[in-house]
N, CA, C and O of each residue as an XYZ file, in Angstrom:
980
protein
N      31.779     11.675     -1.276
C      32.723     10.577     -1.280
C      33.234     10.305      0.129
O      33.263      9.157      0.573
N      33.643     11.376      0.842
C      34.129     11.220      2.216
C      33.027     10.695      3.111
O      33.260      9.822      3.947
N      31.807     11.232      2.936
C      30.674     10.786      3.737
C      30.384      9.310      3.497
O      30.152      8.569      4.451
N      30.394      8.871      2.245
C      30.121      7.475      1.918
C      31.177      6.561      2.521
O      30.850      5.486      3.025
N      32.443      6.977      2.475
C      33.519      6.173      3.034
C      33.376      6.040      4.540
O      33.583      4.961      5.094
N      33.020      7.143      5.210
C      32.857      7.116      6.658
C      31.724      6.189      7.066
O      31.866      5.417      8.015
N      30.595      6.257      6.358
C      29.455      5.390      6.664
C      29.814      3.932      6.413
O      29.461      3.057      7.203
N      30.518      3.672      5.313
C      30.881      2.297      4.983
C      31.799      1.692      6.035
O      31.651      0.525      6.397
N      32.745      2.481      6.525
C      33.664      1.975      7.549
C      32.925      1.667      8.838
O      33.165      0.640      9.472
N      32.015      2.572      9.226
C      31.285      2.404     10.486
C      30.334      1.211     10.416
O      30.276      0.403     11.343
N      29.590      1.105      9.316
C      28.638      0.019      9.193
C      29.329     -1.315      8.970
O      28.832     -2.355      9.402
N      30.470     -1.290      8.300
C      31.189     -2.519      8.039
C      31.796     -3.135      9.274
O      32.178     -4.305      9.268
N      31.888     -2.346     10.349
C      32.465     -2.863     11.583
C      31.625     -3.990     12.168
O      32.164     -4.886     12.818
N      30.305     -3.961     11.945
C      29.420     -4.967     12.514
C      29.637     -6.343     11.900
O      29.235     -7.351     12.481
N      30.265     -6.392     10.736
C      30.491     -7.667     10.065
C      31.848     -8.272     10.420
O      32.179     -9.353      9.933
N      32.632     -7.607     11.248
C      33.948     -8.098     11.595
C      33.872     -9.074     12.764
O      32.894     -9.100     13.510
N      34.914     -9.867     12.906
C      35.041    -10.730     14.061
C      35.618     -9.938     15.227
O      36.233     -8.887     15.041
N      35.413    -10.448     16.402
C      35.938     -9.799     17.590
C      37.462     -9.782     17.572
O      38.106    -10.779     17.244
N      38.037     -8.608     17.937
C      39.484     -8.457     18.023
C      39.833     -7.835     19.371
O      38.945     -7.441     20.127
N      41.109     -7.750     19.664
C      41.568     -7.133     20.910
C      41.270     -5.647     20.871
O      41.581     -4.975     19.888
N      40.673     -5.133     21.926
C      40.295     -3.727     21.977
C      41.467     -2.864     22.436
O      42.138     -3.167     23.423
N      41.696     -1.767     21.682
C      42.643     -0.751     22.113
C      41.948      0.204     23.080
O      40.774      0.527     22.896
N      42.657      0.651     24.096
C      42.110      1.626     25.059
C      40.703      1.222     25.512
O      39.762      1.986     25.301
N      40.532      0.061     26.120
C      39.179     -0.441     26.416
C      38.394      0.393     27.413
O      37.165      0.315     27.436
N      39.069      1.197     28.244
C      38.374      1.955     29.285
C      38.326      3.461     28.999
O      37.944      4.251     29.862
N      38.711      3.839     27.800
C      38.823      5.269     27.513
C      37.472      5.983     27.574
O      37.413      7.160     27.929
N      36.383      5.281     27.230
C      35.063      5.919     27.226
C      34.420      5.966     28.607
O      33.331      6.521     28.755
N      35.062      5.402     29.609
C      34.514      5.414     30.963
C      34.943      6.646     31.754
O      34.483      6.852     32.877
N      35.806      7.451     31.186
C      36.243      8.675     31.876
C      35.075      9.652     32.003
O      34.368      9.886     31.022
N      34.857     10.225     33.178
C      33.750     11.172     33.320
C      33.959     12.462     32.529
O      32.998     13.117     32.126
N      35.224     12.817     32.312
C      35.516     14.040     31.555
C      36.915     13.912     30.971
O      37.819     13.371     31.608
N      37.086     14.418     29.743
C      38.404     14.378     29.133
C      38.562     15.537     28.148
O      37.590     16.182     27.754
N      39.824     15.782     27.762
C      40.157     16.869     26.846
C      40.749     16.292     25.565
O      41.086     15.110     25.491
N      40.868     17.155     24.561
C      41.475     16.757     23.303
C      41.755     17.977     22.441
O      41.541     19.116     22.858
N      42.237     17.719     21.231
C      42.505     18.783     20.265
C      41.808     18.432     18.956
O      41.442     17.279     18.729
N      41.629     19.420     18.108
C      40.955     19.197     16.827
C      41.607     20.017     15.738
O      42.088     21.125     15.975
N      41.618     19.460     14.544
C      42.045     20.160     13.330
C      41.093     19.731     12.217
O      40.506     18.651     12.271
N      40.950     20.570     11.230
C      40.045     20.186     10.150
C      39.989     21.218      9.049
O      40.713     22.214      9.065
N      39.123     20.964      8.103
C      38.889     21.867      6.991
C      37.387     22.065      6.837
O      36.597     21.248      7.310
N      36.997     23.138      6.183
C      35.573     23.398      5.986
C      35.355     24.166      4.692
O      36.251     24.843      4.188
N      34.138     24.043      4.167
C      33.673     24.816      3.024
C      32.560     25.733      3.504
O      31.646     25.286      4.196
N      32.624     27.002      3.149
C      31.627     27.958      3.615
C      30.938     28.643      2.440
O      31.528     28.878      1.386
N      29.674     28.950      2.668
C      28.857     29.588      1.645
C      27.939     30.589      2.333
O      27.823     30.600      3.559
N      27.293     31.423      1.536
C      26.410     32.448      2.073
C      25.218     32.620      1.147
O      25.380     32.770     -0.064
N      24.019     32.597      1.720
C      22.790     32.804      0.956
C      22.407     34.274      1.021
O      22.155     34.817      2.097
N      22.368     34.910     -0.142
C      22.026     36.338     -0.248
C      20.768     36.509     -1.073
O      20.516     35.746     -2.005
N      19.973     37.522     -0.724
C      18.807     37.885     -1.523
C      19.004     39.306     -2.036
O      19.235     40.232     -1.259
N      18.911     39.464     -3.353
C      19.129     40.772     -3.959
C      17.860     41.614     -3.910
O      16.748     41.086     -3.947
N      18.036     42.909     -3.828
C      16.893     43.818     -3.705
C      16.243     44.104     -5.057
O      15.090     44.533     -5.107
N      16.968     43.871     -6.155
C      16.433     44.185     -7.477
C      16.793     45.608     -7.893
O      17.814     46.131     -7.447
N      15.984     46.249     -8.735
C      16.301     47.600     -9.229
C      16.391     48.620     -8.090
O      15.595     48.593     -7.152
N      17.373     49.518     -8.190
C      17.536     50.617     -7.240
C      17.407     51.935     -8.001
O      17.817     52.042     -9.157
N      16.836     52.925     -7.340
C      16.695     54.257     -7.942
C      17.710     55.186     -7.292
O      17.655     55.445     -6.089
N      18.644     55.687     -8.113
C      19.749     56.497     -7.642
C      19.556     57.935     -8.093
O      19.246     58.195     -9.256
N      19.741     58.873     -7.159
C      19.636     60.299     -7.472
C      21.019     60.849     -7.764
O      21.907     60.784     -6.914
N      21.211     61.392     -8.958
C      22.496     61.975     -9.340
C      22.684     63.356     -8.722
O      21.764     63.918     -8.127
N      23.897     63.893     -8.876
C      24.189     65.219     -8.311
C      23.354     66.317     -8.945
O      23.085     67.335     -8.308
N      22.933     66.122    -10.211
C      22.117     67.158    -10.877
C      20.626     67.012    -10.571
O      19.803     67.743    -11.121
N      20.276     66.061     -9.686
C      18.887     65.892     -9.281
C      18.108     64.875    -10.083
O      16.979     64.542     -9.724
N      18.679     64.380    -11.150
C      17.982     63.378    -11.956
C      18.051     62.008    -11.277
O      18.963     61.728    -10.499
N      17.071     61.169    -11.587
C      16.989     59.836    -10.982
C      17.163     58.777    -12.060
O      16.530     58.844    -13.113
N      18.018     57.805    -11.794
C      18.249     56.714    -12.730
C      18.031     55.389    -12.013
O      18.151     55.293    -10.791
N      17.709     54.377    -12.801
C      17.492     53.040    -12.243
C      18.725     52.181    -12.488
O      19.245     52.125    -13.602
N      19.188     51.508    -11.428
C      20.347     50.638    -11.515
C      19.957     49.232    -11.048
O      19.142     49.070    -10.139
N      20.543     48.237    -11.676
C      20.314     46.858    -11.255
C      21.667     46.190    -11.005
O      22.463     45.996    -11.924
N      21.902     45.848     -9.752
C      23.137     45.187     -9.345
C      22.774     43.915     -8.584
O      21.898     43.928     -7.719
N      23.443     42.834     -8.908
C      23.229     41.581     -8.181
C      24.530     41.159     -7.505
O      25.625     41.486     -7.961
N      24.378     40.428     -6.411
C      25.532     39.968     -5.642
C      25.340     38.504     -5.284
O      24.223     38.063     -5.010
N      26.443     37.747     -5.287
C      26.367     36.330     -4.951
C      27.744     35.835     -4.525
O      28.762     36.271     -5.064
N      27.770     34.924     -3.556
C      28.989     34.162     -3.316
C      28.942     33.003     -4.291
O      28.176     32.057     -4.110
N      29.761     33.079     -5.323
C      29.588     32.207     -6.484
C      30.269     30.859     -6.358
O      30.375     30.136     -7.349
N      30.738     30.496     -5.162
C      31.363     29.181     -4.975
C      31.462     28.891     -3.480
O      31.367     29.787     -2.642
N      31.654     27.619     -3.177
C      31.963     27.219     -1.808
C      33.456     27.451     -1.585
O      34.286     26.894     -2.303
N      33.794     28.266     -0.599
C      35.193     28.613     -0.341
C      35.738     27.816      0.833
O      35.067     27.641      1.850
N      36.972     27.333      0.674
C      37.580     26.460      1.674
C      38.287     27.263      2.763
O      38.725     28.393      2.543
N      38.386     26.653      3.938
C      39.118     27.220      5.054
C      39.621     26.107      5.947
O      39.477     24.930      5.619
N      40.217     26.477      7.087
C      40.692     25.456      8.007
C      40.327     25.827      9.439
O      40.034     26.982      9.748
N      40.353     24.817     10.301
C      39.884     24.955     11.674
C      40.900     24.337     12.629
O      41.469     23.286     12.336
N      41.128     24.986     13.768
C      41.950     24.434     14.849
C      41.258     24.743     16.167
O      40.574     25.759     16.293
N      41.436     23.871     17.143
C      40.801     24.123     18.428
C      41.081     23.039     19.450
O      41.918     22.162     19.238
N      40.368     23.115     20.554
C      40.464     22.139     21.634
C      39.058     21.687     21.980
O      38.080     22.255     21.494
N      38.956     20.663     22.823
C      37.642     20.177     23.220
C      37.672     19.667     24.647
O      38.705     19.240     25.162
N      36.515     19.724     25.261
C      36.274     19.086     26.543
C      34.975     18.315     26.442
O      33.962     18.858     26.001
N      34.994     17.045     26.851
C      33.817     16.193     26.680
C      33.454     15.520     27.993
O      34.314     14.967     28.679
N      32.167     15.572     28.336
C      31.654     14.958     29.566
C      30.803     13.746     29.207
O      29.985     13.792     28.288
N      31.012     12.667     29.945
C      30.237     11.439     29.738
C      28.902     11.568     30.461
O      28.868     11.805     31.669
N      27.795     11.411     29.720
C      26.459     11.505     30.303
C      25.842     10.137     30.554
O      24.828     10.034     31.245
N      26.428      9.108     30.014
C      25.898      7.760     30.155
C      26.599      6.827     29.191
O      27.636      7.172     28.623
N      26.038      5.652     29.008
C      26.660      4.655     28.135
C      26.712      5.116     26.689
O      27.678      4.829     25.981
N      25.691      5.823     26.245
C      25.601      6.182     24.832
C      25.648      7.687     24.570
O      25.800      8.097     23.419
N      25.524      8.513     25.595
C      25.451      9.951     25.390
C      26.674     10.654     25.981
O      27.239     10.225     26.987
N      27.064     11.753     25.316
C      28.148     12.597     25.800
C      27.854     14.038     25.402
O      27.157     14.290     24.420
N      28.384     14.969     26.164
C      28.223     16.395     25.863
C      29.615     16.984     25.629
O      30.515     16.825     26.453
N      29.777     17.659     24.501
C      31.087     18.185     24.107
C      31.049     19.696     23.924
O      30.122     20.233     23.317
N      32.052     20.372     24.446
C      32.281     21.793     24.192
C      33.609     21.904     23.461
O      34.627     21.397     23.932
N      33.599     22.570     22.305
C      34.793     22.599     21.451
C      35.107     24.027     21.005
O      34.683     24.426     19.921
N      35.835     24.807     21.804
C      36.295     26.132     21.352
C      37.268     25.983     20.179
O      38.177     25.154     20.222
N      37.075     26.778     19.147
C      37.907     26.641     17.950
C      37.967     27.969     17.211
O      37.216     28.902     17.497
N      38.887     28.024     16.249
C      38.999     29.174     15.358
C      38.823     28.693     13.922
O      39.429     27.708     13.498
N      37.977     29.415     13.182
C      37.710     29.118     11.776
C      38.339     30.220     10.918
O      38.060     31.404     11.109
N      39.185     29.814      9.976
C      39.837     30.757      9.074
C      39.392     30.471      7.641
O      39.281     29.313      7.239
N      39.140     31.527      6.879
C      38.737     31.325      5.498
C      38.528     32.644      4.776
O      38.765     33.717      5.330
N      38.080     32.548      3.528
C      37.794     33.710      2.688
C      36.561     33.413      1.854
O      36.437     32.337      1.270
N      35.658     34.370      1.803
C      34.473     34.250      0.950
C      34.664     35.129     -0.302
O      35.031     36.300     -0.204
N      34.409     34.541     -1.461
C      34.546     35.265     -2.721
C      33.171     35.757     -3.161
O      32.299     34.957     -3.503
N      32.980     37.067     -3.150
C      31.716     37.681     -3.563
C      31.880     38.327     -4.932
O      32.906     38.936     -5.233
N      30.846     38.180     -5.755
C      30.864     38.774     -7.089
C      29.628     39.652     -7.277
O      28.499     39.217     -7.047
N      29.861     40.888     -7.698
C      28.796     41.846     -7.978
C      28.722     42.069     -9.490
O      29.742     42.275    -10.147
N      27.507     42.025    -10.031
C      27.293     42.270    -11.451
C      26.408     43.500    -11.622
O      25.270     43.526    -11.154
N      26.937     44.513    -12.292
C      26.180     45.728    -12.600
C      25.540     45.541    -13.975
O      26.194     45.697    -15.006
N      24.246     45.203    -13.971
C      23.550     44.890    -15.220
C      23.113     46.146    -15.971
O      22.653     46.049    -17.109
N      23.246     47.307    -15.364
C      22.863     48.561    -16.020
C      24.039     49.168    -16.762
O      23.920     49.526    -17.933
N      25.177     49.285    -16.083
C      26.390     49.827    -16.700
C      27.201     48.657    -17.242
O      27.674     47.815    -16.478
N      27.362     48.608    -18.572
C      28.001     47.457    -19.201
C      29.270     47.866    -19.937
O      29.490     49.037    -20.246
N      30.094     46.862    -20.207
C      31.310     47.079    -20.967
C      30.981     47.203    -22.457
O      29.830     47.053    -22.868
N      32.006     47.478    -23.247
C      31.781     47.682    -24.682
C      31.232     46.428    -25.359
O      30.494     46.525    -26.339
N      31.583     45.270    -24.850
C      31.092     44.037    -25.462
C      29.712     43.622    -24.952
O      29.205     42.562    -25.318
N      29.104     44.461    -24.106
C      27.752     44.205    -23.629
C      27.659     43.396    -22.350
O      26.556     43.147    -21.864
N      28.799     42.974    -21.786
C      28.771     42.207    -20.531
C      28.684     43.152    -19.343
O      29.203     44.267    -19.405
N      28.037     42.725    -18.260
C      27.903     43.591    -17.080
C      29.259     43.910    -16.452
O      30.182     43.096    -16.492
N      29.363     45.094    -15.878
C      30.563     45.450    -15.118
C      30.613     44.577    -13.864
O      29.616     44.422    -13.160
N      31.782     44.014    -13.601
C      31.936     43.075    -12.493
C      32.813     43.673    -11.403
O      33.875     44.234    -11.672
N      32.347     43.540    -10.176
C      33.138     43.905     -8.994
C      33.285     42.656     -8.140
O      32.376     41.827     -8.086
N      34.415     42.517     -7.477
C      34.651     41.361     -6.633
C      35.137     41.795     -5.261
O      35.785     42.830     -5.104
N      34.809     40.980     -4.281
C      35.277     41.218     -2.908
C      35.751     39.911     -2.310
O      35.021     38.920     -2.309
N      36.964     39.907     -1.805
C      37.487     38.771     -1.058
C      37.235     39.061      0.427
O      37.965     39.826      1.058
N      36.195     38.438      0.964
C      35.791     38.699      2.337
C      36.534     37.745      3.277
O      36.199     36.564      3.373
N      37.535     38.271      3.960
C      38.261     37.465      4.929
C      37.335     37.127      6.096
O      36.545     37.959      6.543
N      37.451     35.893      6.579
C      36.620     35.482      7.710
C      37.480     34.777      8.752
O      38.147     33.781      8.472
N      37.443     35.323      9.952
C      38.117     34.728     11.103
C      37.094     34.678     12.238
O      36.622     35.716     12.702
N      36.761     33.481     12.676
C      35.751     33.306     13.708
C      36.339     32.588     14.917
O      37.146     31.668     14.777
N      35.927     33.016     16.096
C      36.140     32.257     17.321
C      34.810     31.613     17.670
O      33.801     32.305     17.805
N      34.799     30.290     17.816
C      33.559     29.573     18.065
C      33.658     28.762     19.351
O      34.744     28.540     19.886
N      32.519     28.333     19.824
C      32.461     27.454     20.999
C      31.262     26.524     20.835
O      30.204     26.740     21.427
N      31.449     25.486     20.021
C      30.362     24.555     19.716
C      29.976     23.754     20.960
O      30.836     23.288     21.707
N      28.672     23.603     21.166
C      28.129     22.795     22.256
C      27.280     21.693     21.619
O      26.209     21.959     21.074
N      27.767     20.464     21.695
C      27.162     19.367     20.942
C      26.771     18.207     21.852
O      27.474     17.878     22.807
N      25.637     17.600     21.534
C      25.202     16.364     22.183
C      25.509     15.217     21.233
O      25.132     15.250     20.062
N      26.199     14.200     21.749
C      26.651     13.076     20.935
C      25.934     11.806     21.374
O      25.905     11.478     22.561
N      25.361     11.100     20.416
C      24.745      9.796     20.673
C      25.532      8.739     19.915
O      25.545      8.737     18.684
N      26.189      7.836     20.643
C      27.057      6.832     20.039
C      26.408      5.460     20.067
O      25.651      5.138     20.982
N      26.707      4.663     19.069
C      26.294      3.266     19.059
C      27.178      2.478     20.025
O      28.136      3.020     20.576
N      26.861      1.227     20.224
C      27.686      0.374     21.066
C      29.014      0.108     20.374
O      29.061     -0.135     19.168
N      30.075      0.156     21.139
C      31.400     -0.074     20.573
C      31.530     -1.516     20.078
O      31.097     -2.455     20.746
N      32.130     -1.676     18.903
C      32.450     -3.001     18.380
C      33.908     -2.995     17.978
O      34.311     -2.238     17.094
N      34.693     -3.827     18.614
C      36.134     -3.862     18.384
C      36.721     -2.470     18.603
O      36.652     -1.942     19.712
N      37.286     -1.880     17.581
C      37.925     -0.576     17.725
C      37.225      0.511     16.901
O      37.862      1.446     16.416
N      35.887      0.368     16.751
C      35.091      1.347     16.025
C      33.820      1.647     16.816
O      33.279      0.788     17.512
N      33.364      2.884     16.689
C      32.105      3.261     17.344
C      31.489      4.445     16.594
O      31.926      5.578     16.794
N      30.497      4.220     15.744
C      29.860      5.321     15.023
C      28.936      6.132     15.931
O      28.482      5.649     16.968
N      28.666      7.369     15.523
C      27.801      8.235     16.322
C      27.163      9.301     15.430
O      27.590      9.538     14.300
N      26.136      9.926     15.975
C      25.531     11.107     15.380
C      25.601     12.231     16.408
O      25.670     11.976     17.610
N      25.584     13.462     15.936
C      25.677     14.599     16.845
C      24.782     15.739     16.371
O      24.446     15.847     15.192
N      24.410     16.581     17.324
C      23.634     17.789     17.040
C      23.962     18.818     18.112
O      24.250     18.469     19.257
N      23.917     20.082     17.728
C      24.223     21.112     18.707
C      24.120     22.503     18.117
O      23.645     22.692     16.997
N      24.574     23.467     18.890
C      24.619     24.863     18.460
C      26.058     25.348     18.551
O      26.838     24.884     19.383
N      26.389     26.284     17.684
C      27.755     26.782     17.624
C      27.738     28.305     17.510
O      27.663     28.832     16.400
N      27.808     29.026     18.636
C      27.922     30.483     18.562
C      29.313     30.885     18.098
O      30.310     30.293     18.511
N      29.374     31.894     17.236
C      30.655     32.335     16.672
C      30.787     33.849     16.761
O      29.821     34.584     16.558
N      31.999     34.302     17.069
C      32.324     35.720     17.080
C      33.189     36.029     15.869
O      34.234     35.411     15.667
N      32.749     36.990     15.064
C      33.444     37.365     13.837
C      34.496     38.429     14.133
O      34.163     39.520     14.597
N      35.765     38.117     13.867
C      36.854     39.055     14.125
C      37.277     39.810     12.879
O      38.182     40.642     12.956
N      36.664     39.555     11.743
C      37.074     40.160     10.478
C      36.073     41.227     10.049
O      35.048     41.442     10.695
N      36.398     41.882      8.950
C      35.527     42.926      8.413
C      36.182     44.292      8.477
O      36.707     44.694      9.515
N      36.148     45.007      7.352
C      36.745     46.334      7.273
C      35.718     47.333      6.751
O      34.761     46.961      6.073
N      35.931     48.607      7.077
C      34.986     49.643      6.658
C      34.923     49.784      5.145
O      33.884     50.153      4.597
N      36.037     49.490      4.463
C      36.048     49.651      3.013
C      35.459     48.460      2.277
O      35.346     48.501      1.052
N      35.081     47.404      2.977
C      34.415     46.268      2.333
C      33.058     46.702      1.780
O      32.359     47.509      2.393
N      32.694     46.165      0.628
C      31.381     46.471      0.068
C      30.273     45.867      0.920
O      29.225     46.481      1.119
N      30.512     44.661      1.418
C      29.563     43.984      2.297
C      30.322     43.503      3.530
O      31.438     42.994      3.424
N      29.711     43.666      4.690
C      30.351     43.231      5.934
C      29.348     42.434      6.760
O      28.159     42.749      6.781
N      29.833     41.407      7.434
C      28.982     40.584      8.276
C      28.993     41.081      9.711
O      29.893     41.813     10.122
N      27.982     40.675     10.467
C      27.878     41.069     11.867
C      29.011     40.449     12.690
O      29.691     39.524     12.245
N      29.190     40.975     13.884
C      30.232     40.476     14.752
C      29.861     39.203     15.484
O      30.704     38.613     16.159
N      28.605     38.764     15.364
C      28.181     37.548     16.057
C      27.233     36.763     15.162
O      26.407     37.329     14.446
N      27.374     35.446     15.224
C      26.497     34.547     14.499
C      26.325     33.283     15.323
O      27.106     33.021     16.237
N      25.306     32.499     15.002
C      25.059     31.256     15.731
C      24.531     30.218     14.749
O      23.641     30.504     13.949
N      25.086     29.014     14.816
C      24.770     27.962     13.856
C      24.110     26.765     14.539
O      24.406     26.438     15.688
N      23.217     26.130     13.802
C      22.718     24.809     14.167
C      23.594     23.790     13.457
O      23.830     23.899     12.254
N      24.084     22.787     14.206
C      24.991     21.793     13.653
C      24.372     20.402     13.703
O      23.740     20.022     14.688
N      24.566     19.649     12.620
C      24.164     18.249     12.548
C      25.281     17.488     11.864
O      25.852     17.968     10.884
N      25.602     16.297     12.373
C      26.686     15.572     11.743
C      26.765     14.116     12.162
O      26.006     13.654     13.014
N      27.693     13.406     11.551
C      27.975     12.015     11.872
C      29.480     11.839     12.007
O      30.257     12.640     11.488
N      29.882     10.791     12.704
C      31.300     10.519     12.859
C      31.511      9.091     13.304
O      30.565      8.314     13.427
N      32.759      8.758     13.543
C      33.092      7.413     13.995
C      34.364      7.480     14.824
O      35.355      8.082     14.410
N      34.330      6.856     16.003
C      35.508      6.751     16.850
C      36.375      5.592     16.377
O      35.879      4.490     16.143
N      37.665      5.847     16.238
C      38.637      4.800     15.919
C      39.610      4.705     17.092
O      40.339      5.653     17.386
N      39.612      3.565     17.748
C      40.430      3.372     18.939
C      41.795      2.833     18.510
O      41.934      1.664     18.151
N      42.785      3.701     18.557
C      44.141      3.340     18.182
C      44.931      2.964     19.430
O      44.458      3.202     20.541
N      46.121      2.385     19.281
C      46.851      1.924     20.467
C      47.149      3.010     21.497
O      47.177      2.722     22.693
N      47.373      4.261     21.057
C      47.798      5.295     22.000
C      46.790      6.430     22.163
O      46.941      7.239     23.079
N      45.786      6.519     21.324
C      44.784      7.577     21.435
C      43.556      7.192     20.621
O      43.558      6.203     19.888
N      42.509      7.999     20.766
C      41.283      7.803     19.993
C      41.186      8.880     18.918
O      41.301     10.072     19.204
N      40.973      8.448     17.685
C      40.810      9.361     16.557
C      39.343      9.393     16.173
O      38.696      8.354     16.040
N      38.825     10.612     15.997
C      37.406     10.772     15.687
C      37.237     11.690     14.476
O      37.198     12.909     14.643
N      37.134     11.140     13.256
C      36.757     11.967     12.107
C      35.253     12.246     12.131
O      34.449     11.362     12.426
N      34.896     13.478     11.819
C      33.479     13.884     11.897
C      33.146     14.795     10.730
O      33.906     15.706     10.401
N      32.016     14.542     10.113
C      31.508     15.378      9.031
C      30.211     16.015      9.492
O      29.281     15.310      9.884
N      30.136     17.355      9.450
C      28.941     18.037      9.941
C      28.571     19.203      9.037
O      29.387     19.731      8.282
N      27.299     19.578      9.150
C      26.746     20.699      8.392
C      26.245     21.741      9.382
O      25.576     21.401     10.358
N      26.561     22.994      9.138
C      26.106     24.087      9.996
C      25.334     25.122      9.207
O      25.725     25.496      8.101
N      24.224     25.588      9.788
C      23.381     26.596      9.132
C      23.070     27.708     10.132
O      22.697     27.447     11.276
N      23.229     28.940      9.684
C      23.048     30.094     10.558
C      21.597     30.228     11.006
O      20.671     30.077     10.210
N      21.414     30.516     12.297
C      20.084     30.699     12.860
C      19.635     32.160     12.845
O      18.511     32.455     13.252
N      20.473     33.065     12.394
C      20.146     34.486     12.446
C      20.675     35.186     11.194
O      21.529     34.657     10.483
N      20.155     36.371     10.945
C      20.622     37.171      9.829
C      22.060     37.605     10.091
O      22.361     38.171     11.142
N      22.950     37.338      9.131
C      24.371     37.567      9.350
C      24.875     38.893      8.802
O      26.010     39.274      9.088
N      24.075     39.604      8.028
C      24.542     40.818      7.353
C      24.508     42.030      8.278
O      23.535     42.242      9.000
N      25.568     42.817      8.250
C      25.618     44.077      9.000
C      24.863     45.144      8.204
O      25.390     45.709      7.245
N      23.626     45.409      8.616
C      22.775     46.333      7.868
C      23.220     47.781      8.010
O      22.827     48.618      7.197
N      24.024     48.102      9.011
C      24.464     49.481      9.234
C      25.782     49.799      8.539
O      26.331     50.887      8.714
N      26.281     48.870      7.765
C      27.595     49.072      7.157
C      27.578     50.157      6.090
O      28.618     50.756      5.815
N      26.427     50.425      5.483
C      26.368     51.399      4.381
C      26.871     52.783      4.804
O      27.445     53.504      3.989
N      26.664     53.154      6.054
C      27.087     54.489      6.495
C      28.607     54.615      6.591
O      29.131     55.725      6.686
N      29.326     53.475      6.566
C      30.786     53.508      6.637
C      31.438     53.576      5.264
O      32.657     53.723      5.173
N      30.658     53.473      4.195
C      31.198     53.537      2.837
C      31.500     54.989      2.484
O      30.593     55.821      2.440
N      32.769     55.294      2.234
C      33.166     56.680      1.931
C      32.887     57.041      0.475
O      32.471     58.163      0.188
N      33.108     56.113     -0.438
C      32.833     56.351     -1.849
C      31.358     56.049     -2.111
O      30.972     54.885     -2.208
N      30.546     57.074     -2.223
C      29.105     56.891     -2.372
C      28.722     56.208     -3.683
O      27.607     55.703     -3.809
N      29.629     56.184     -4.657
C      29.342     55.475     -5.893
C      29.297     53.956     -5.675
O      28.769     53.215     -6.504
N      29.852     53.513     -4.563
C      29.873     52.086     -4.243
C      28.621     51.636     -3.495
O      28.437     50.441     -3.262
N      27.768     52.574     -3.120
C      26.585     52.213     -2.337
C      25.621     51.319     -3.107
O      24.886     50.539     -2.500
N      25.613     51.420     -4.438
C      24.703     50.556     -5.196
C      25.096     49.090     -5.047
O      24.257     48.201     -5.192
N      26.371     48.840     -4.757
C      26.828     47.464     -4.529
C      26.514     47.027     -3.099
O      26.054     45.909     -2.868
N      26.764     47.916     -2.151
C      26.463     47.602     -0.753
C      24.970     47.389     -0.535
O      24.567     46.496      0.210
N      24.153     48.211     -1.186
C      22.702     48.142     -1.004
C      22.015     47.152     -1.945
O      20.786     47.095     -1.988
N      22.783     46.383     -2.690
C      22.180     45.439     -3.628
C      21.617     44.202     -2.934
O      20.899     43.420     -3.556
N      21.934     44.015     -1.648
C      21.519     42.834     -0.897
C      20.520     43.241      0.181
O      20.708     44.252      0.858
N      19.459     42.454      0.338
C      18.480     42.710      1.389
C      19.139     42.585      2.754
O      19.913     41.660      2.999
N      18.830     43.514      3.631
C      19.541     43.610      4.905
C      19.165     42.526      5.900
O      19.912     42.284      6.848
N      18.017     41.859      5.709
C      17.544     40.936      6.744
C      17.333     39.517      6.222
O      16.582     38.748      6.821
N      17.987     39.158      5.107
C      17.755     37.829      4.533
C      19.066     37.106      4.197
O      19.122     36.352      3.226
N      20.102     37.327      4.979
C      21.389     36.701      4.709
C      21.653     35.579      5.706
O      21.599     35.784      6.918
N      21.936     34.405      5.185
C      22.261     33.253      6.031
C      23.589     32.661      5.571
O      23.833     32.518      4.373
N      24.439     32.320      6.529
C      25.704     31.665      6.220
C      25.599     30.182      6.574
O      24.774     29.793      7.401
N      26.431     29.367      5.949
C      26.401     27.926      6.196
C      27.784     27.353      5.901
O      28.601     27.978      5.225
N      28.026     26.156      6.419
C      29.314     25.522      6.178
C      29.174     24.006      6.252
O      28.245     23.477      6.862
N      30.119     23.325      5.617
C      30.289     21.880      5.747
C      31.715     21.674      6.246
O      32.664     22.160      5.631
N      31.872     20.952      7.364
C      33.179     20.819      8.001
C      33.565     19.361      8.160
O      32.751     18.532      8.568
N      34.799     19.056      7.839
C      35.397     17.751      8.131
C      36.445     17.988      9.204
O      37.436     18.681      8.969
N      36.232     17.420     10.375
C      37.075     17.675     11.541
C      37.638     16.371     12.084
O      36.968     15.338     12.092
N      38.885     16.444     12.537
C      39.535     15.291     13.151
C      39.833     15.629     14.609
O      40.588     16.553     14.910
N      39.221     14.855     15.504
C      39.417     15.037     16.945
C      40.416     13.992     17.447
O      40.323     12.812     17.109
N      41.365     14.446     18.255
C      42.361     13.565     18.852
C      42.162     13.596     20.366
O      42.341     14.630     21.009
N      41.788     12.438     20.922
C      41.449     12.374     22.331
C      42.280     11.290     23.028
O      42.137     11.081     24.232
């Protein structure tokens, strides 16, 4: 819905009559700063290992099946600053240091050990996520018409993960990097430029901390930690950001 509204506003600008331009020279600055606020939805792609063979204290071996999934898109919020350099009439390069705050809801299902009613035993983890990022984006803008200017963007966004505890069943690595693609539109207001932007980010590397199992003190919890393949985890997000320049 938000994406459709943004596209409609940007495309509808071409059908308008000429009006007085606000801030007519703002895009001629070789470099400028701004601030950003926004919200995002984050998700994580996990691959389960399937059946696990567990050795009990008496030496016997049993088979366990545990699955794990982030069962919903979890919301968070973003704050940061930006610096943007003008590369030409239609191109610009933006660096946007920011902080991403959120929580991922993970659900583990033990399909071997069940409750009295036959349903799998369920474990849950609220994975807090705090990231420091520094997105580097190339922006291609259309020609300005009146007080609107649509654009597309692409870039990379390296992120440092500040969250994660030893007692977590699953923990992510301290570093991740995303490929970003998005669209937006500049709105030239009387005193500043407002830029709403919708973008999608997908992790370029495995995000799971494969060495976390050795930090689990309760060995009965290892079947949950080891239920996910160590090298097949990708994180992703959809972000709606408002830039004030």
